[in-house]
N, CA, C and O atoms as a GROMACS GRO file, in nm:
protein
  448
    1MET      N    1  16.080  13.019   3.918
    1MET     CA    2  16.147  13.126   3.989
    1MET      C    3  16.137  13.100   4.138
    1MET      O    4  16.029  13.073   4.190
    2ASP      N    5  16.248  13.107   4.206
    2ASP     CA    6  16.251  13.089   4.351
    2ASP      C    7  16.330  13.205   4.411
    2ASP      O    8  16.411  13.269   4.344
    3MET      N    9  16.304  13.230   4.539
    3MET     CA   10  16.382  13.329   4.611
    3MET      C   11  16.507  13.260   4.664
    3MET      O   12  16.504  13.140   4.694
    4ASN      N   13  16.617  13.335   4.676
    4ASN     CA   14  16.734  13.273   4.736
    4ASN      C   15  16.707  13.254   4.885
    4ASN      O   16  16.625  13.326   4.943
    5PRO      N   17  16.774  13.159   4.948
    5PRO     CA   18  16.744  13.125   5.088
    5PRO      C   19  16.753  13.243   5.185
    5PRO      O   20  16.673  13.253   5.278
    6ASN      N   21  16.848  13.332   5.164
    6ASN     CA   22  16.862  13.447   5.254
    6ASN      C   23  16.744  13.543   5.240
    6ASN      O   24  16.689  13.589   5.341
    7GLU      N   25  16.704  13.573   5.116
    7GLU     CA   26  16.586  13.658   5.094
    7GLU      C   27  16.462  13.595   5.156
    7GLU      O   28  16.380  13.664   5.217
    8TYR      N   29  16.450  13.466   5.140
    8TYR     CA   30  16.334  13.395   5.193
    8TYR      C   31  16.330  13.405   5.345
    8TYR      O   32  16.224  13.432   5.402
    9ARG      N   33  16.443  13.383   5.411
    9ARG     CA   34  16.446  13.390   5.559
    9ARG      C   35  16.408  13.529   5.608
    9ARG      O   36  16.331  13.542   5.704
   10ILE      N   37  16.461  13.631   5.544
   10ILE     CA   38  16.429  13.768   5.585
   10ILE      C   39  16.280  13.795   5.567
   10ILE      O   40  16.214  13.844   5.659
   11LEU      N   41  16.228  13.763   5.450
   11LEU     CA   42  16.085  13.783   5.424
   11LEU      C   43  16.002  13.703   5.522
   11LEU      O   44  15.906  13.755   5.580
   12TRP      N   45  16.037  13.577   5.543
   12TRP     CA   46  15.960  13.490   5.631
   12TRP      C   47  15.953  13.547   5.772
   12TRP      O   48  15.845  13.550   5.832
   13ASN      N   49  16.066  13.593   5.826
   13ASN     CA   50  16.066  13.650   5.960
   13ASN      C   51  15.978  13.774   5.969
   13ASN      O   52  15.905  13.791   6.067
   14GLU      N   53  15.984  13.859   5.869
   14GLU     CA   54  15.899  13.979   5.868
   14GLU      C   55  15.752  13.942   5.861
   14GLU      O   56  15.670  13.998   5.934
   15VAL      N   57  15.719  13.848   5.775
   15VAL     CA   58  15.579  13.809   5.757
   15VAL      C   59  15.523  13.743   5.882
   15VAL      O   60  15.410  13.771   5.922
   16ILE      N   61  15.599  13.655   5.945
   16ILE     CA   62  15.551  13.589   6.066
   16ILE      C   63  15.526  13.690   6.176
   16ILE      O   64  15.425  13.681   6.247
   17ARG      N   65  15.616  13.786   6.193
   17ARG     CA   66  15.593  13.892   6.294
   17ARG      C   67  15.466  13.970   6.260
   17ARG      O   68  15.385  13.999   6.348
   18PHE      N   69  15.449  14.002   6.131
   18PHE     CA   70  15.330  14.076   6.088
   18PHE      C   71  15.203  13.996   6.115
   18PHE      O   72  15.106  14.050   6.168
   19VAL      N   73  15.202  13.868   6.079
   19VAL     CA   74  15.085  13.781   6.098
   19VAL      C   75  15.050  13.773   6.246
   19VAL      O   76  14.934  13.790   6.284
   20ASP      N   77  15.149  13.747   6.330
   20ASP     CA   78  15.123  13.737   6.473
   20ASP      C   79  15.069  13.868   6.530
   20ASP      O   80  14.975  13.868   6.609
   21ASP      N   81  15.129  13.979   6.489
   21ASP     CA   82  15.084  14.110   6.536
   21ASP      C   83  14.942  14.139   6.490
   21ASP      O   84  14.860  14.188   6.567
   22PHE      N   85  14.913  14.109   6.364
   22PHE     CA   86  14.779  14.135   6.310
   22PHE      C   87  14.674  14.050   6.379
   22PHE      O   88  14.564  14.097   6.407
   23ARG      N   89  14.707  13.926   6.407
   23ARG     CA   90  14.611  13.838   6.475
   23ARG      C   91  14.583  13.886   6.617
   23ARG      O   92  14.471  13.873   6.667
   24ARG      N   93  14.685  13.941   6.684
   24ARG     CA   94  14.665  13.994   6.819
   24ARG      C   95  14.582  14.121   6.817
   24ARG      O   96  14.502  14.146   6.907
   25ASN      N   97  14.602  14.202   6.714
   25ASN     CA   98  14.535  14.331   6.706
   25ASN      C   99  14.494  14.359   6.561
   25ASN      O  100  14.559  14.437   6.492
   26PRO      N  101  14.384  14.295   6.514
   26PRO     CA  102  14.341  14.317   6.375
   26PRO      C  103  14.302  14.463   6.353
   26PRO      O  104  14.213  14.516   6.419
   27ASN      N  105  14.369  14.525   6.261
   27ASN     CA  106  14.348  14.668   6.238
   27ASN      C  107  14.367  14.694   6.089
   27ASN      O  108  14.475  14.670   6.034
   28LEU      N  109  14.263  14.743   6.025
   28LEU     CA  110  14.271  14.768   5.880
   28LEU      C  111  14.378  14.870   5.843
   28LEU      O  112  14.430  14.866   5.731
   29GLU      N  113  14.412  14.959   5.934
   29GLU     CA  114  14.515  15.059   5.903
   29GLU      C  115  14.649  14.993   5.872
   29GLU      O  116  14.727  15.046   5.793
   30LYS      N  117  14.675  14.878   5.932
   30LYS     CA  118  14.802  14.808   5.912
   30LYS      C  119  14.817  14.753   5.771
   30LYS      O  120  14.928  14.724   5.727
   31ILE      N  121  14.705  14.738   5.700
   31ILE     CA  122  14.710  14.671   5.570
   31ILE      C  123  14.656  14.757   5.455
   31ILE      O  124  14.639  14.708   5.344
   32GLN      N  125  14.630  14.883   5.481
   32GLN     CA  126  14.572  14.969   5.377
   32GLN      C  127  14.670  15.003   5.266
   32GLN      O  128  14.628  15.027   5.152
   33LYS      N  129  14.798  15.006   5.297
   33LYS     CA  130  14.898  15.042   5.196
   33LYS      C  131  14.963  14.918   5.137
   33LYS      O  132  14.989  14.821   5.208
   34PRO      N  133  14.991  14.921   5.006
   34PRO     CA  134  15.059  14.808   4.942
   34PRO      C  135  15.201  14.792   4.996
   34PRO      O  136  15.255  14.885   5.057
   35PRO      N  137  15.260  14.677   4.975
   35PRO     CA  138  15.396  14.653   5.024
   35PRO      C  139  15.498  14.736   4.948
   35PRO      O  140  15.473  14.781   4.836
   36THR      N  141  15.612  14.757   5.010
   36THR     CA  142  15.719  14.835   4.947
   36THR      C  143  15.839  14.748   4.910
   36THR      O  144  15.947  14.800   4.883
   37TYR      N  145  15.821  14.617   4.910
   37TYR     CA  146  15.930  14.528   4.872
   37TYR      C  147  15.969  14.552   4.727
   37TYR      O  148  15.884  14.578   4.642
   38SER      N  149  16.099  14.542   4.698
   38SER     CA  150  16.143  14.558   4.559
   38SER      C  151  16.131  14.426   4.483
   38SER      O  152  16.130  14.426   4.360
   39ASN      N  153  16.122  14.315   4.555
   39ASN     CA  154  16.111  14.184   4.494
   39ASN      C  155  15.964  14.153   4.465
   39ASN      O  156  15.880  14.160   4.555
   40ASN      N  157  15.931  14.120   4.340
   40ASN     CA  158  15.791  14.096   4.304
   40ASN      C  159  15.733  13.972   4.373
   40ASN      O  160  15.613  13.965   4.397
   41VAL      N  161  15.817  13.874   4.404
   41VAL     CA  162  15.770  13.756   4.477
   41VAL      C  163  15.728  13.796   4.617
   41VAL      O  164  15.623  13.754   4.666
   42ALA      N  165  15.808  13.878   4.682
   42ALA     CA  166  15.776  13.925   4.817
   42ALA      C  167  15.647  14.007   4.816
   42ALA      O  168  15.565  13.994   4.907
   43GLN      N  169  15.629  14.090   4.715
   43GLN     CA  170  15.507  14.171   4.705
   43GLN      C  171  15.385  14.082   4.689
   43GLN      O  172  15.284  14.103   4.757
   44ALA      N  173  15.393  13.985   4.602
   44ALA     CA  174  15.280  13.895   4.579
   44ALA      C  175  15.251  13.811   4.703
   44ALA      O  176  15.135  13.787   4.736
   45PHE      N  177  15.356  13.766   4.770
   45PHE     CA  178  15.340  13.688   4.893
   45PHE      C  179  15.270  13.771   5.000
   45PHE      O  180  15.177  13.723   5.065
   46TYR      N  181  15.313  13.896   5.018
   46TYR     CA  182  15.251  13.984   5.116
   46TYR      C  183  15.103  14.007   5.082
   46TYR      O  184  15.019  14.007   5.172
   47ALA      N  185  15.072  14.027   4.955
   47ALA     CA  186  14.932  14.045   4.914
   47ALA      C  187  14.850  13.921   4.949
   47ALA      O  188  14.737  13.934   4.997
   48GLY      N  189  14.906  13.803   4.927
   48GLY     CA  190  14.836  13.680   4.964
   48GLY      C  191  14.816  13.670   5.115
   48GLY      O  192  14.710  13.626   5.160
   49VAL      N  193  14.915  13.711   5.191
   49VAL     CA  194  14.904  13.710   5.338
   49VAL      C  195  14.792  13.803   5.382
   49VAL      O  196  14.710  13.765   5.466
   50VAL      N  197  14.788  13.922   5.327
   50VAL     CA  198  14.683  14.018   5.364
   50VAL      C  199  14.545  13.963   5.327
   50VAL      O  200  14.451  13.975   5.406
   51GLU      N  201  14.533  13.904   5.210
   51GLU     CA  202  14.404  13.847   5.170
   51GLU      C  203  14.362  13.735   5.267
   51GLU      O  204  14.247  13.731   5.309
   52GLU      N  205  14.455  13.647   5.301
   52GLU     CA  206  14.423  13.538   5.395
   52GLU      C  207  14.384  13.591   5.532
   52GLU      O  208  14.287  13.544   5.592
   53LEU      N  209  14.458  13.689   5.582
   53LEU     CA  210  14.428  13.744   5.715
   53LEU      C  211  14.292  13.812   5.719
   53LEU      O  212  14.219  13.799   5.817
   54THR      N  213  14.259  13.884   5.614
   54THR     CA  214  14.129  13.953   5.614
   54THR      C  215  14.014  13.853   5.604
   54THR      O  216  13.908  13.873   5.664
   55LYS      N  217  14.034  13.745   5.531
   55LYS     CA  218  13.932  13.638   5.528
   55LYS      C  219  13.917  13.576   5.667
   55LYS      O  220  13.806  13.558   5.717
   56GLU      N  221  14.030  13.546   5.728
   56GLU     CA  222  14.032  13.484   5.861
   56GLU      C  223  13.961  13.570   5.965
   56GLU      O  224  13.893  13.519   6.054
   57GLN      N  225  13.978  13.702   5.954
   57GLN     CA  226  13.923  13.795   6.052
   57GLN      C  227  13.786  13.851   6.008
   57GLN      O  228  13.731  13.938   6.076
   58ASN      N  229  13.732  13.803   5.897
   58ASN     CA  230  13.605  13.853   5.842
   58ASN      C  231  13.608  14.005   5.824
   58ASN      O  232  13.516  14.076   5.863
   59MET      N  233  13.715  14.051   5.763
   59MET     CA  234  13.735  14.193   5.735
   59MET      C  235  13.734  14.215   5.584
   59MET      O  236  13.756  14.122   5.507
   60ASN      N  237  13.710  14.339   5.544
   60ASN     CA  238  13.718  14.372   5.402
   60ASN      C  239  13.864  14.371   5.358
   60ASN      O  240  13.951  14.426   5.425
   61THR      N  241  13.888  14.309   5.246
   61THR     CA  242  14.024  14.303   5.190
   61THR      C  243  14.050  14.431   5.112
   61THR      O  244  13.968  14.471   5.030
   62PRO      N  245  14.164  14.496   5.137
   62PRO     CA  246  14.196  14.619   5.061
   62PRO      C  247  14.204  14.589   4.911
   62PRO      O  248  14.253  14.484   4.871
   63MET      N  249  14.158  14.681   4.832
   63MET     CA  250  14.154  14.660   4.686
   63MET      C  251  14.292  14.647   4.623
   63MET      O  252  14.304  14.580   4.520
   64TRP      N  253  14.395  14.707   4.680
   64TRP     CA  254  14.528  14.696   4.620
   64TRP      C  255  14.573  14.551   4.607
   64TRP      O  256  14.650  14.517   4.517
   65VAL      N  257  14.524  14.465   4.696
   65VAL     CA  258  14.562  14.323   4.697
   65VAL      C  259  14.530  14.255   4.564
   65VAL      O  260  14.599  14.161   4.524
   66PHE      N  261  14.428  14.302   4.496
   66PHE     CA  262  14.381  14.237   4.373
   66PHE      C  263  14.441  14.297   4.245
   66PHE      O  264  14.402  14.259   4.134
   67SER      N  265  14.534  14.390   4.259
   67SER     CA  266  14.603  14.447   4.144
   67SER      C  267  14.684  14.338   4.073
   67SER      O  268  14.743  14.252   4.139
   68SER      N  269  14.688  14.343   3.942
   68SER     CA  270  14.759  14.240   3.864
   68SER      C  271  14.908  14.233   3.898
   68SER      O  272  14.970  14.130   3.876
   69LYS      N  273  14.964  14.339   3.950
   69LYS     CA  274  15.107  14.337   3.983
   69LYS      C  275  15.140  14.243   4.098
   69LYS      O  276  15.257  14.212   4.120
   70TYR      N  277  15.037  14.197   4.171
   70TYR     CA  278  15.058  14.106   4.284
   70TYR      C  279  15.028  13.960   4.247
   70TYR      O  280  15.005  13.876   4.335
   71TYR      N  281  15.027  13.932   4.118
   71TYR     CA  282  15.007  13.797   4.066
   71TYR      C  283  15.128  13.763   3.979
   71TYR      O  284  15.166  13.842   3.892
   72LEU      N  285  15.188  13.649   4.003
   72LEU     CA  286  15.310  13.610   3.933
   72LEU      C  287  15.279  13.524   3.811
   72LEU      O  288  15.184  13.446   3.810
   73GLN      N  289  15.361  13.538   3.708
   73GLN     CA  290  15.344  13.456   3.588
   73GLN      C  291  15.402  13.317   3.608
   73GLN      O  292  15.347  13.218   3.558
   74ASN      N  293  15.513  13.308   3.679
   74ASN     CA  294  15.581  13.179   3.699
   74ASN      C  295  15.561  13.132   3.842
   74ASN      O  296  15.560  13.213   3.935
   75PRO      N  297  15.546  13.002   3.861
   75PRO     CA  298  15.524  12.950   3.996
   75PRO      C  299  15.646  12.966   4.086
   75PRO      O  300  15.760  12.958   4.042
   76VAL      N  301  15.617  12.990   4.213
   76VAL     CA  302  15.721  13.002   4.315
   76VAL      C  303  15.684  12.909   4.429
   76VAL      O  304  15.572  12.912   4.480
   77PHE      N  305  15.779  12.828   4.469
   77PHE     CA  306  15.759  12.734   4.581
   77PHE      C  307  15.843  12.785   4.696
   77PHE      O  308  15.964  12.764   4.701
   78LEU      N  309  15.778  12.853   4.790
   78LEU     CA  310  15.850  12.907   4.904
   78LEU      C  311  15.891  12.794   4.996
   78LEU      O  312  15.815  12.699   5.018
   79GLY      N  313  16.009  12.804   5.048
   79GLY     CA  314  16.060  12.700   5.135
   79GLY      C  315  16.155  12.604   5.066
   79GLY      O  316  16.212  12.516   5.130
   80GLY      N  317  16.172  12.621   4.936
   80GLY     CA  318  16.270  12.542   4.864
   80GLY      C  319  16.233  12.398   4.836
   80GLY      O  320  16.321  12.316   4.810
   81LEU      N  321  16.105  12.365   4.841
   81LEU     CA  322  16.066  12.226   4.814
   81LEU      C  323  16.093  12.190   4.669
   81LEU      O  324  16.080  12.272   4.578
   82LYS      N  325  16.133  12.065   4.650
   82LYS     CA  326  16.165  12.015   4.516
   82LYS      C  327  16.091  11.885   4.489
   82LYS      O  328  16.038  11.822   4.581
   83GLY      N  329  16.088  11.846   4.363
   83GLY     CA  330  16.037  11.715   4.323
   83GLY      C  331  15.891  11.690   4.358
   83GLY      O  332  15.806  11.779   4.344
   84ILE      N  333  15.863  11.569   4.403
   84ILE     CA  334  15.726  11.525   4.428
   84ILE      C  335  15.658  11.606   4.539
   84ILE      O  336  15.535  11.617   4.541
   85TYR      N  337  15.737  11.662   4.631
   85TYR     CA  338  15.679  11.743   4.739
   85TYR      C  339  15.603  11.863   4.684
   85TYR      O  340  15.508  11.910   4.747
   86ARG      N  341  15.645  11.912   4.568
   86ARG     CA  342  15.576  12.025   4.507
   86ARG      C  343  15.431  11.990   4.471
   86ARG      O  344  15.343  12.076   4.478
   87ILE      N  345  15.408  11.867   4.433
   87ILE     CA  346  15.272  11.826   4.398
   87ILE      C  347  15.181  11.837   4.519
   87ILE      O  348  15.069  11.887   4.508
   88PHE      N  349  15.228  11.790   4.633
   88PHE     CA  350  15.147  11.798   4.755
   88PHE      C  351  15.121  11.942   4.796
   88PHE      O  352  15.010  11.978   4.834
   89ILE      N  353  15.224  12.025   4.786
   89ILE     CA  354  15.209  12.167   4.822
   89ILE      C  355  15.111  12.234   4.726
   89ILE      O  356  15.031  12.317   4.770
   90MET      N  357  15.116  12.201   4.599
   90MET     CA  358  15.024  12.261   4.502
   90MET      C  359  14.879  12.228   4.536
   90MET      O  360  14.790  12.311   4.516
   91LEU      N  361  14.857  12.109   4.587
   91LEU     CA  362  14.721  12.067   4.622
   91LEU      C  363  14.669  12.136   4.747
   91LEU      O  364  14.550  12.165   4.756
   92GLU      N  365  14.756  12.163   4.843
   92GLU     CA  366  14.707  12.214   4.970
   92GLU      C  367  14.724  12.365   4.990
   92GLU      O  368  14.679  12.418   5.091
   93THR      N  369  14.788  12.433   4.898
   93THR     CA  370  14.808  12.576   4.910
   93THR      C  371  14.674  12.651   4.914
   93THR      O  372  14.586  12.624   4.832
   94PRO      N  373  14.659  12.744   5.009
   94PRO     CA  374  14.536  12.824   5.014
   94PRO      C  375  14.518  12.904   4.884
   94PRO      O  376  14.616  12.947   4.822
   95LEU      N  377  14.394  12.924   4.844
   95LEU     CA  378  14.361  12.988   4.717
   95LEU      C  379  14.422  13.128   4.702
   95LEU      O  380  14.461  13.166   4.592
   96SER      N  381  14.430  13.202   4.810
   96SER     CA  382  14.487  13.338   4.802
   96SER      C  383  14.630  13.337   4.750
   96SER      O  384  14.675  13.433   4.688
   97PHE      N  385  14.701  13.228   4.776
   97PHE     CA  386  14.838  13.215   4.727
   97PHE      C  387  14.843  13.143   4.594
   97PHE      O  388  14.917  13.183   4.504
   98LYS      N  389  14.764  13.039   4.581
   98LYS     CA  390  14.760  12.962   4.457
   98LYS      C  391  14.724  13.052   4.338
   98LYS      O  392  14.782  13.038   4.230
   99ALA      N  393  14.630  13.142   4.358
   99ALA     CA  394  14.590  13.234   4.251
   99ALA      C  395  14.707  13.323   4.208
   99ALA      O  396  14.712  13.368   4.094
  100ARG      N  397  14.799  13.347   4.301
  100ARG     CA  398  14.916  13.431   4.273
  100ARG      C  399  15.035  13.349   4.224
  100ARG      O  400  15.144  13.403   4.201
  101ASN      N  401  15.015  13.218   4.209
  101ASN     CA  402  15.121  13.128   4.163
  101ASN      C  403  15.230  13.110   4.268
  101ASN      O  404  15.346  13.086   4.236
  102ILE      N  405  15.191  13.123   4.395
  102ILE     CA  406  15.281  13.103   4.508
  102ILE      C  407  15.232  12.980   4.582
  102ILE      O  408  15.113  12.967   4.613
  103TYR      N  409  15.324  12.890   4.611
  103TYR     CA  410  15.285  12.764   4.674
  103TYR      C  411  15.352  12.749   4.810
  103TYR      O  412  15.474  12.754   4.823
  104ILE      N  413  15.267  12.731   4.909
  104ILE     CA  414  15.308  12.714   5.049
  104ILE      C  415  15.221  12.606   5.111
  104ILE      O  416  15.122  12.564   5.050
  105GLY      N  417  15.255  12.560   5.228
  105GLY     CA  418  15.173  12.461   5.294
  105GLY      C  419  15.043  12.519   5.347
  105GLY      O  420  15.036  12.638   5.378
  106ALA      N  421  14.942  12.437   5.359
  106ALA     CA  422  14.810  12.481   5.407
  106ALA      C  423  14.816  12.531   5.551
  106ALA      O  424  14.737  12.616   5.591
  107ASN      N  425  14.909  12.479   5.629
  107ASN     CA  426  14.917  12.518   5.770
  107ASN      C  427  15.037  12.610   5.796
  107ASN      O  428  15.088  12.616   5.908
  108THR      N  429  15.082  12.680   5.696
  108THR     CA  430  15.199  12.765   5.706
  108THR      C  431  15.191  12.865   5.822
  108THR      O  432  15.292  12.890   5.888
  109PHE      N  433  15.076  12.920   5.845
  109PHE     CA  434  15.063  13.025   5.948
  109PHE      C  435  14.997  12.974   6.075
  109PHE      O  436  14.961  13.054   6.162
  110ASP      N  437  14.981  12.842   6.088
  110ASP     CA  438  14.924  12.786   6.211
  110ASP      C  439  15.025  12.796   6.324
  110ASP      O  440  15.146  12.792   6.302
  111ARG      N  441  14.972  12.810   6.444
  111ARG     CA  442  15.056  12.813   6.563
  111ARG      C  443  15.013  12.702   6.658
  111ARG      O  444  14.896  12.665   6.661
  112CYS      N  445  15.107  12.652   6.734
  112CYS     CA  446  15.076  12.545   6.832
  112CYS      C  447  14.994  12.600   6.946
  112CYS      O  448  14.959  12.526   7.038
   0.00000   0.00000   0.00000
């Protein structure tokens, strides 16, 4: 299961803004409520983002993040990678996403 490119771009832009904002001003209030996305891939991705950010900031992760509804049955490769590239992404994906069956690069949220 993959997201269509337009859905992915919209989600990606929202998530990057959220990540940057959270890193500038880590605040548990921003992450206490579960996502309202109608797409289950987007919901699981957001849960993985929140888990990664709270680990990064040494904060308590909200319990909603660990609900089974935020774990996917089928793998999703965000970014549209195909073929052998998927093997590399599977190896380097952070655990918060890998556990949810979402595969992204290890440096996805790094900034220059």
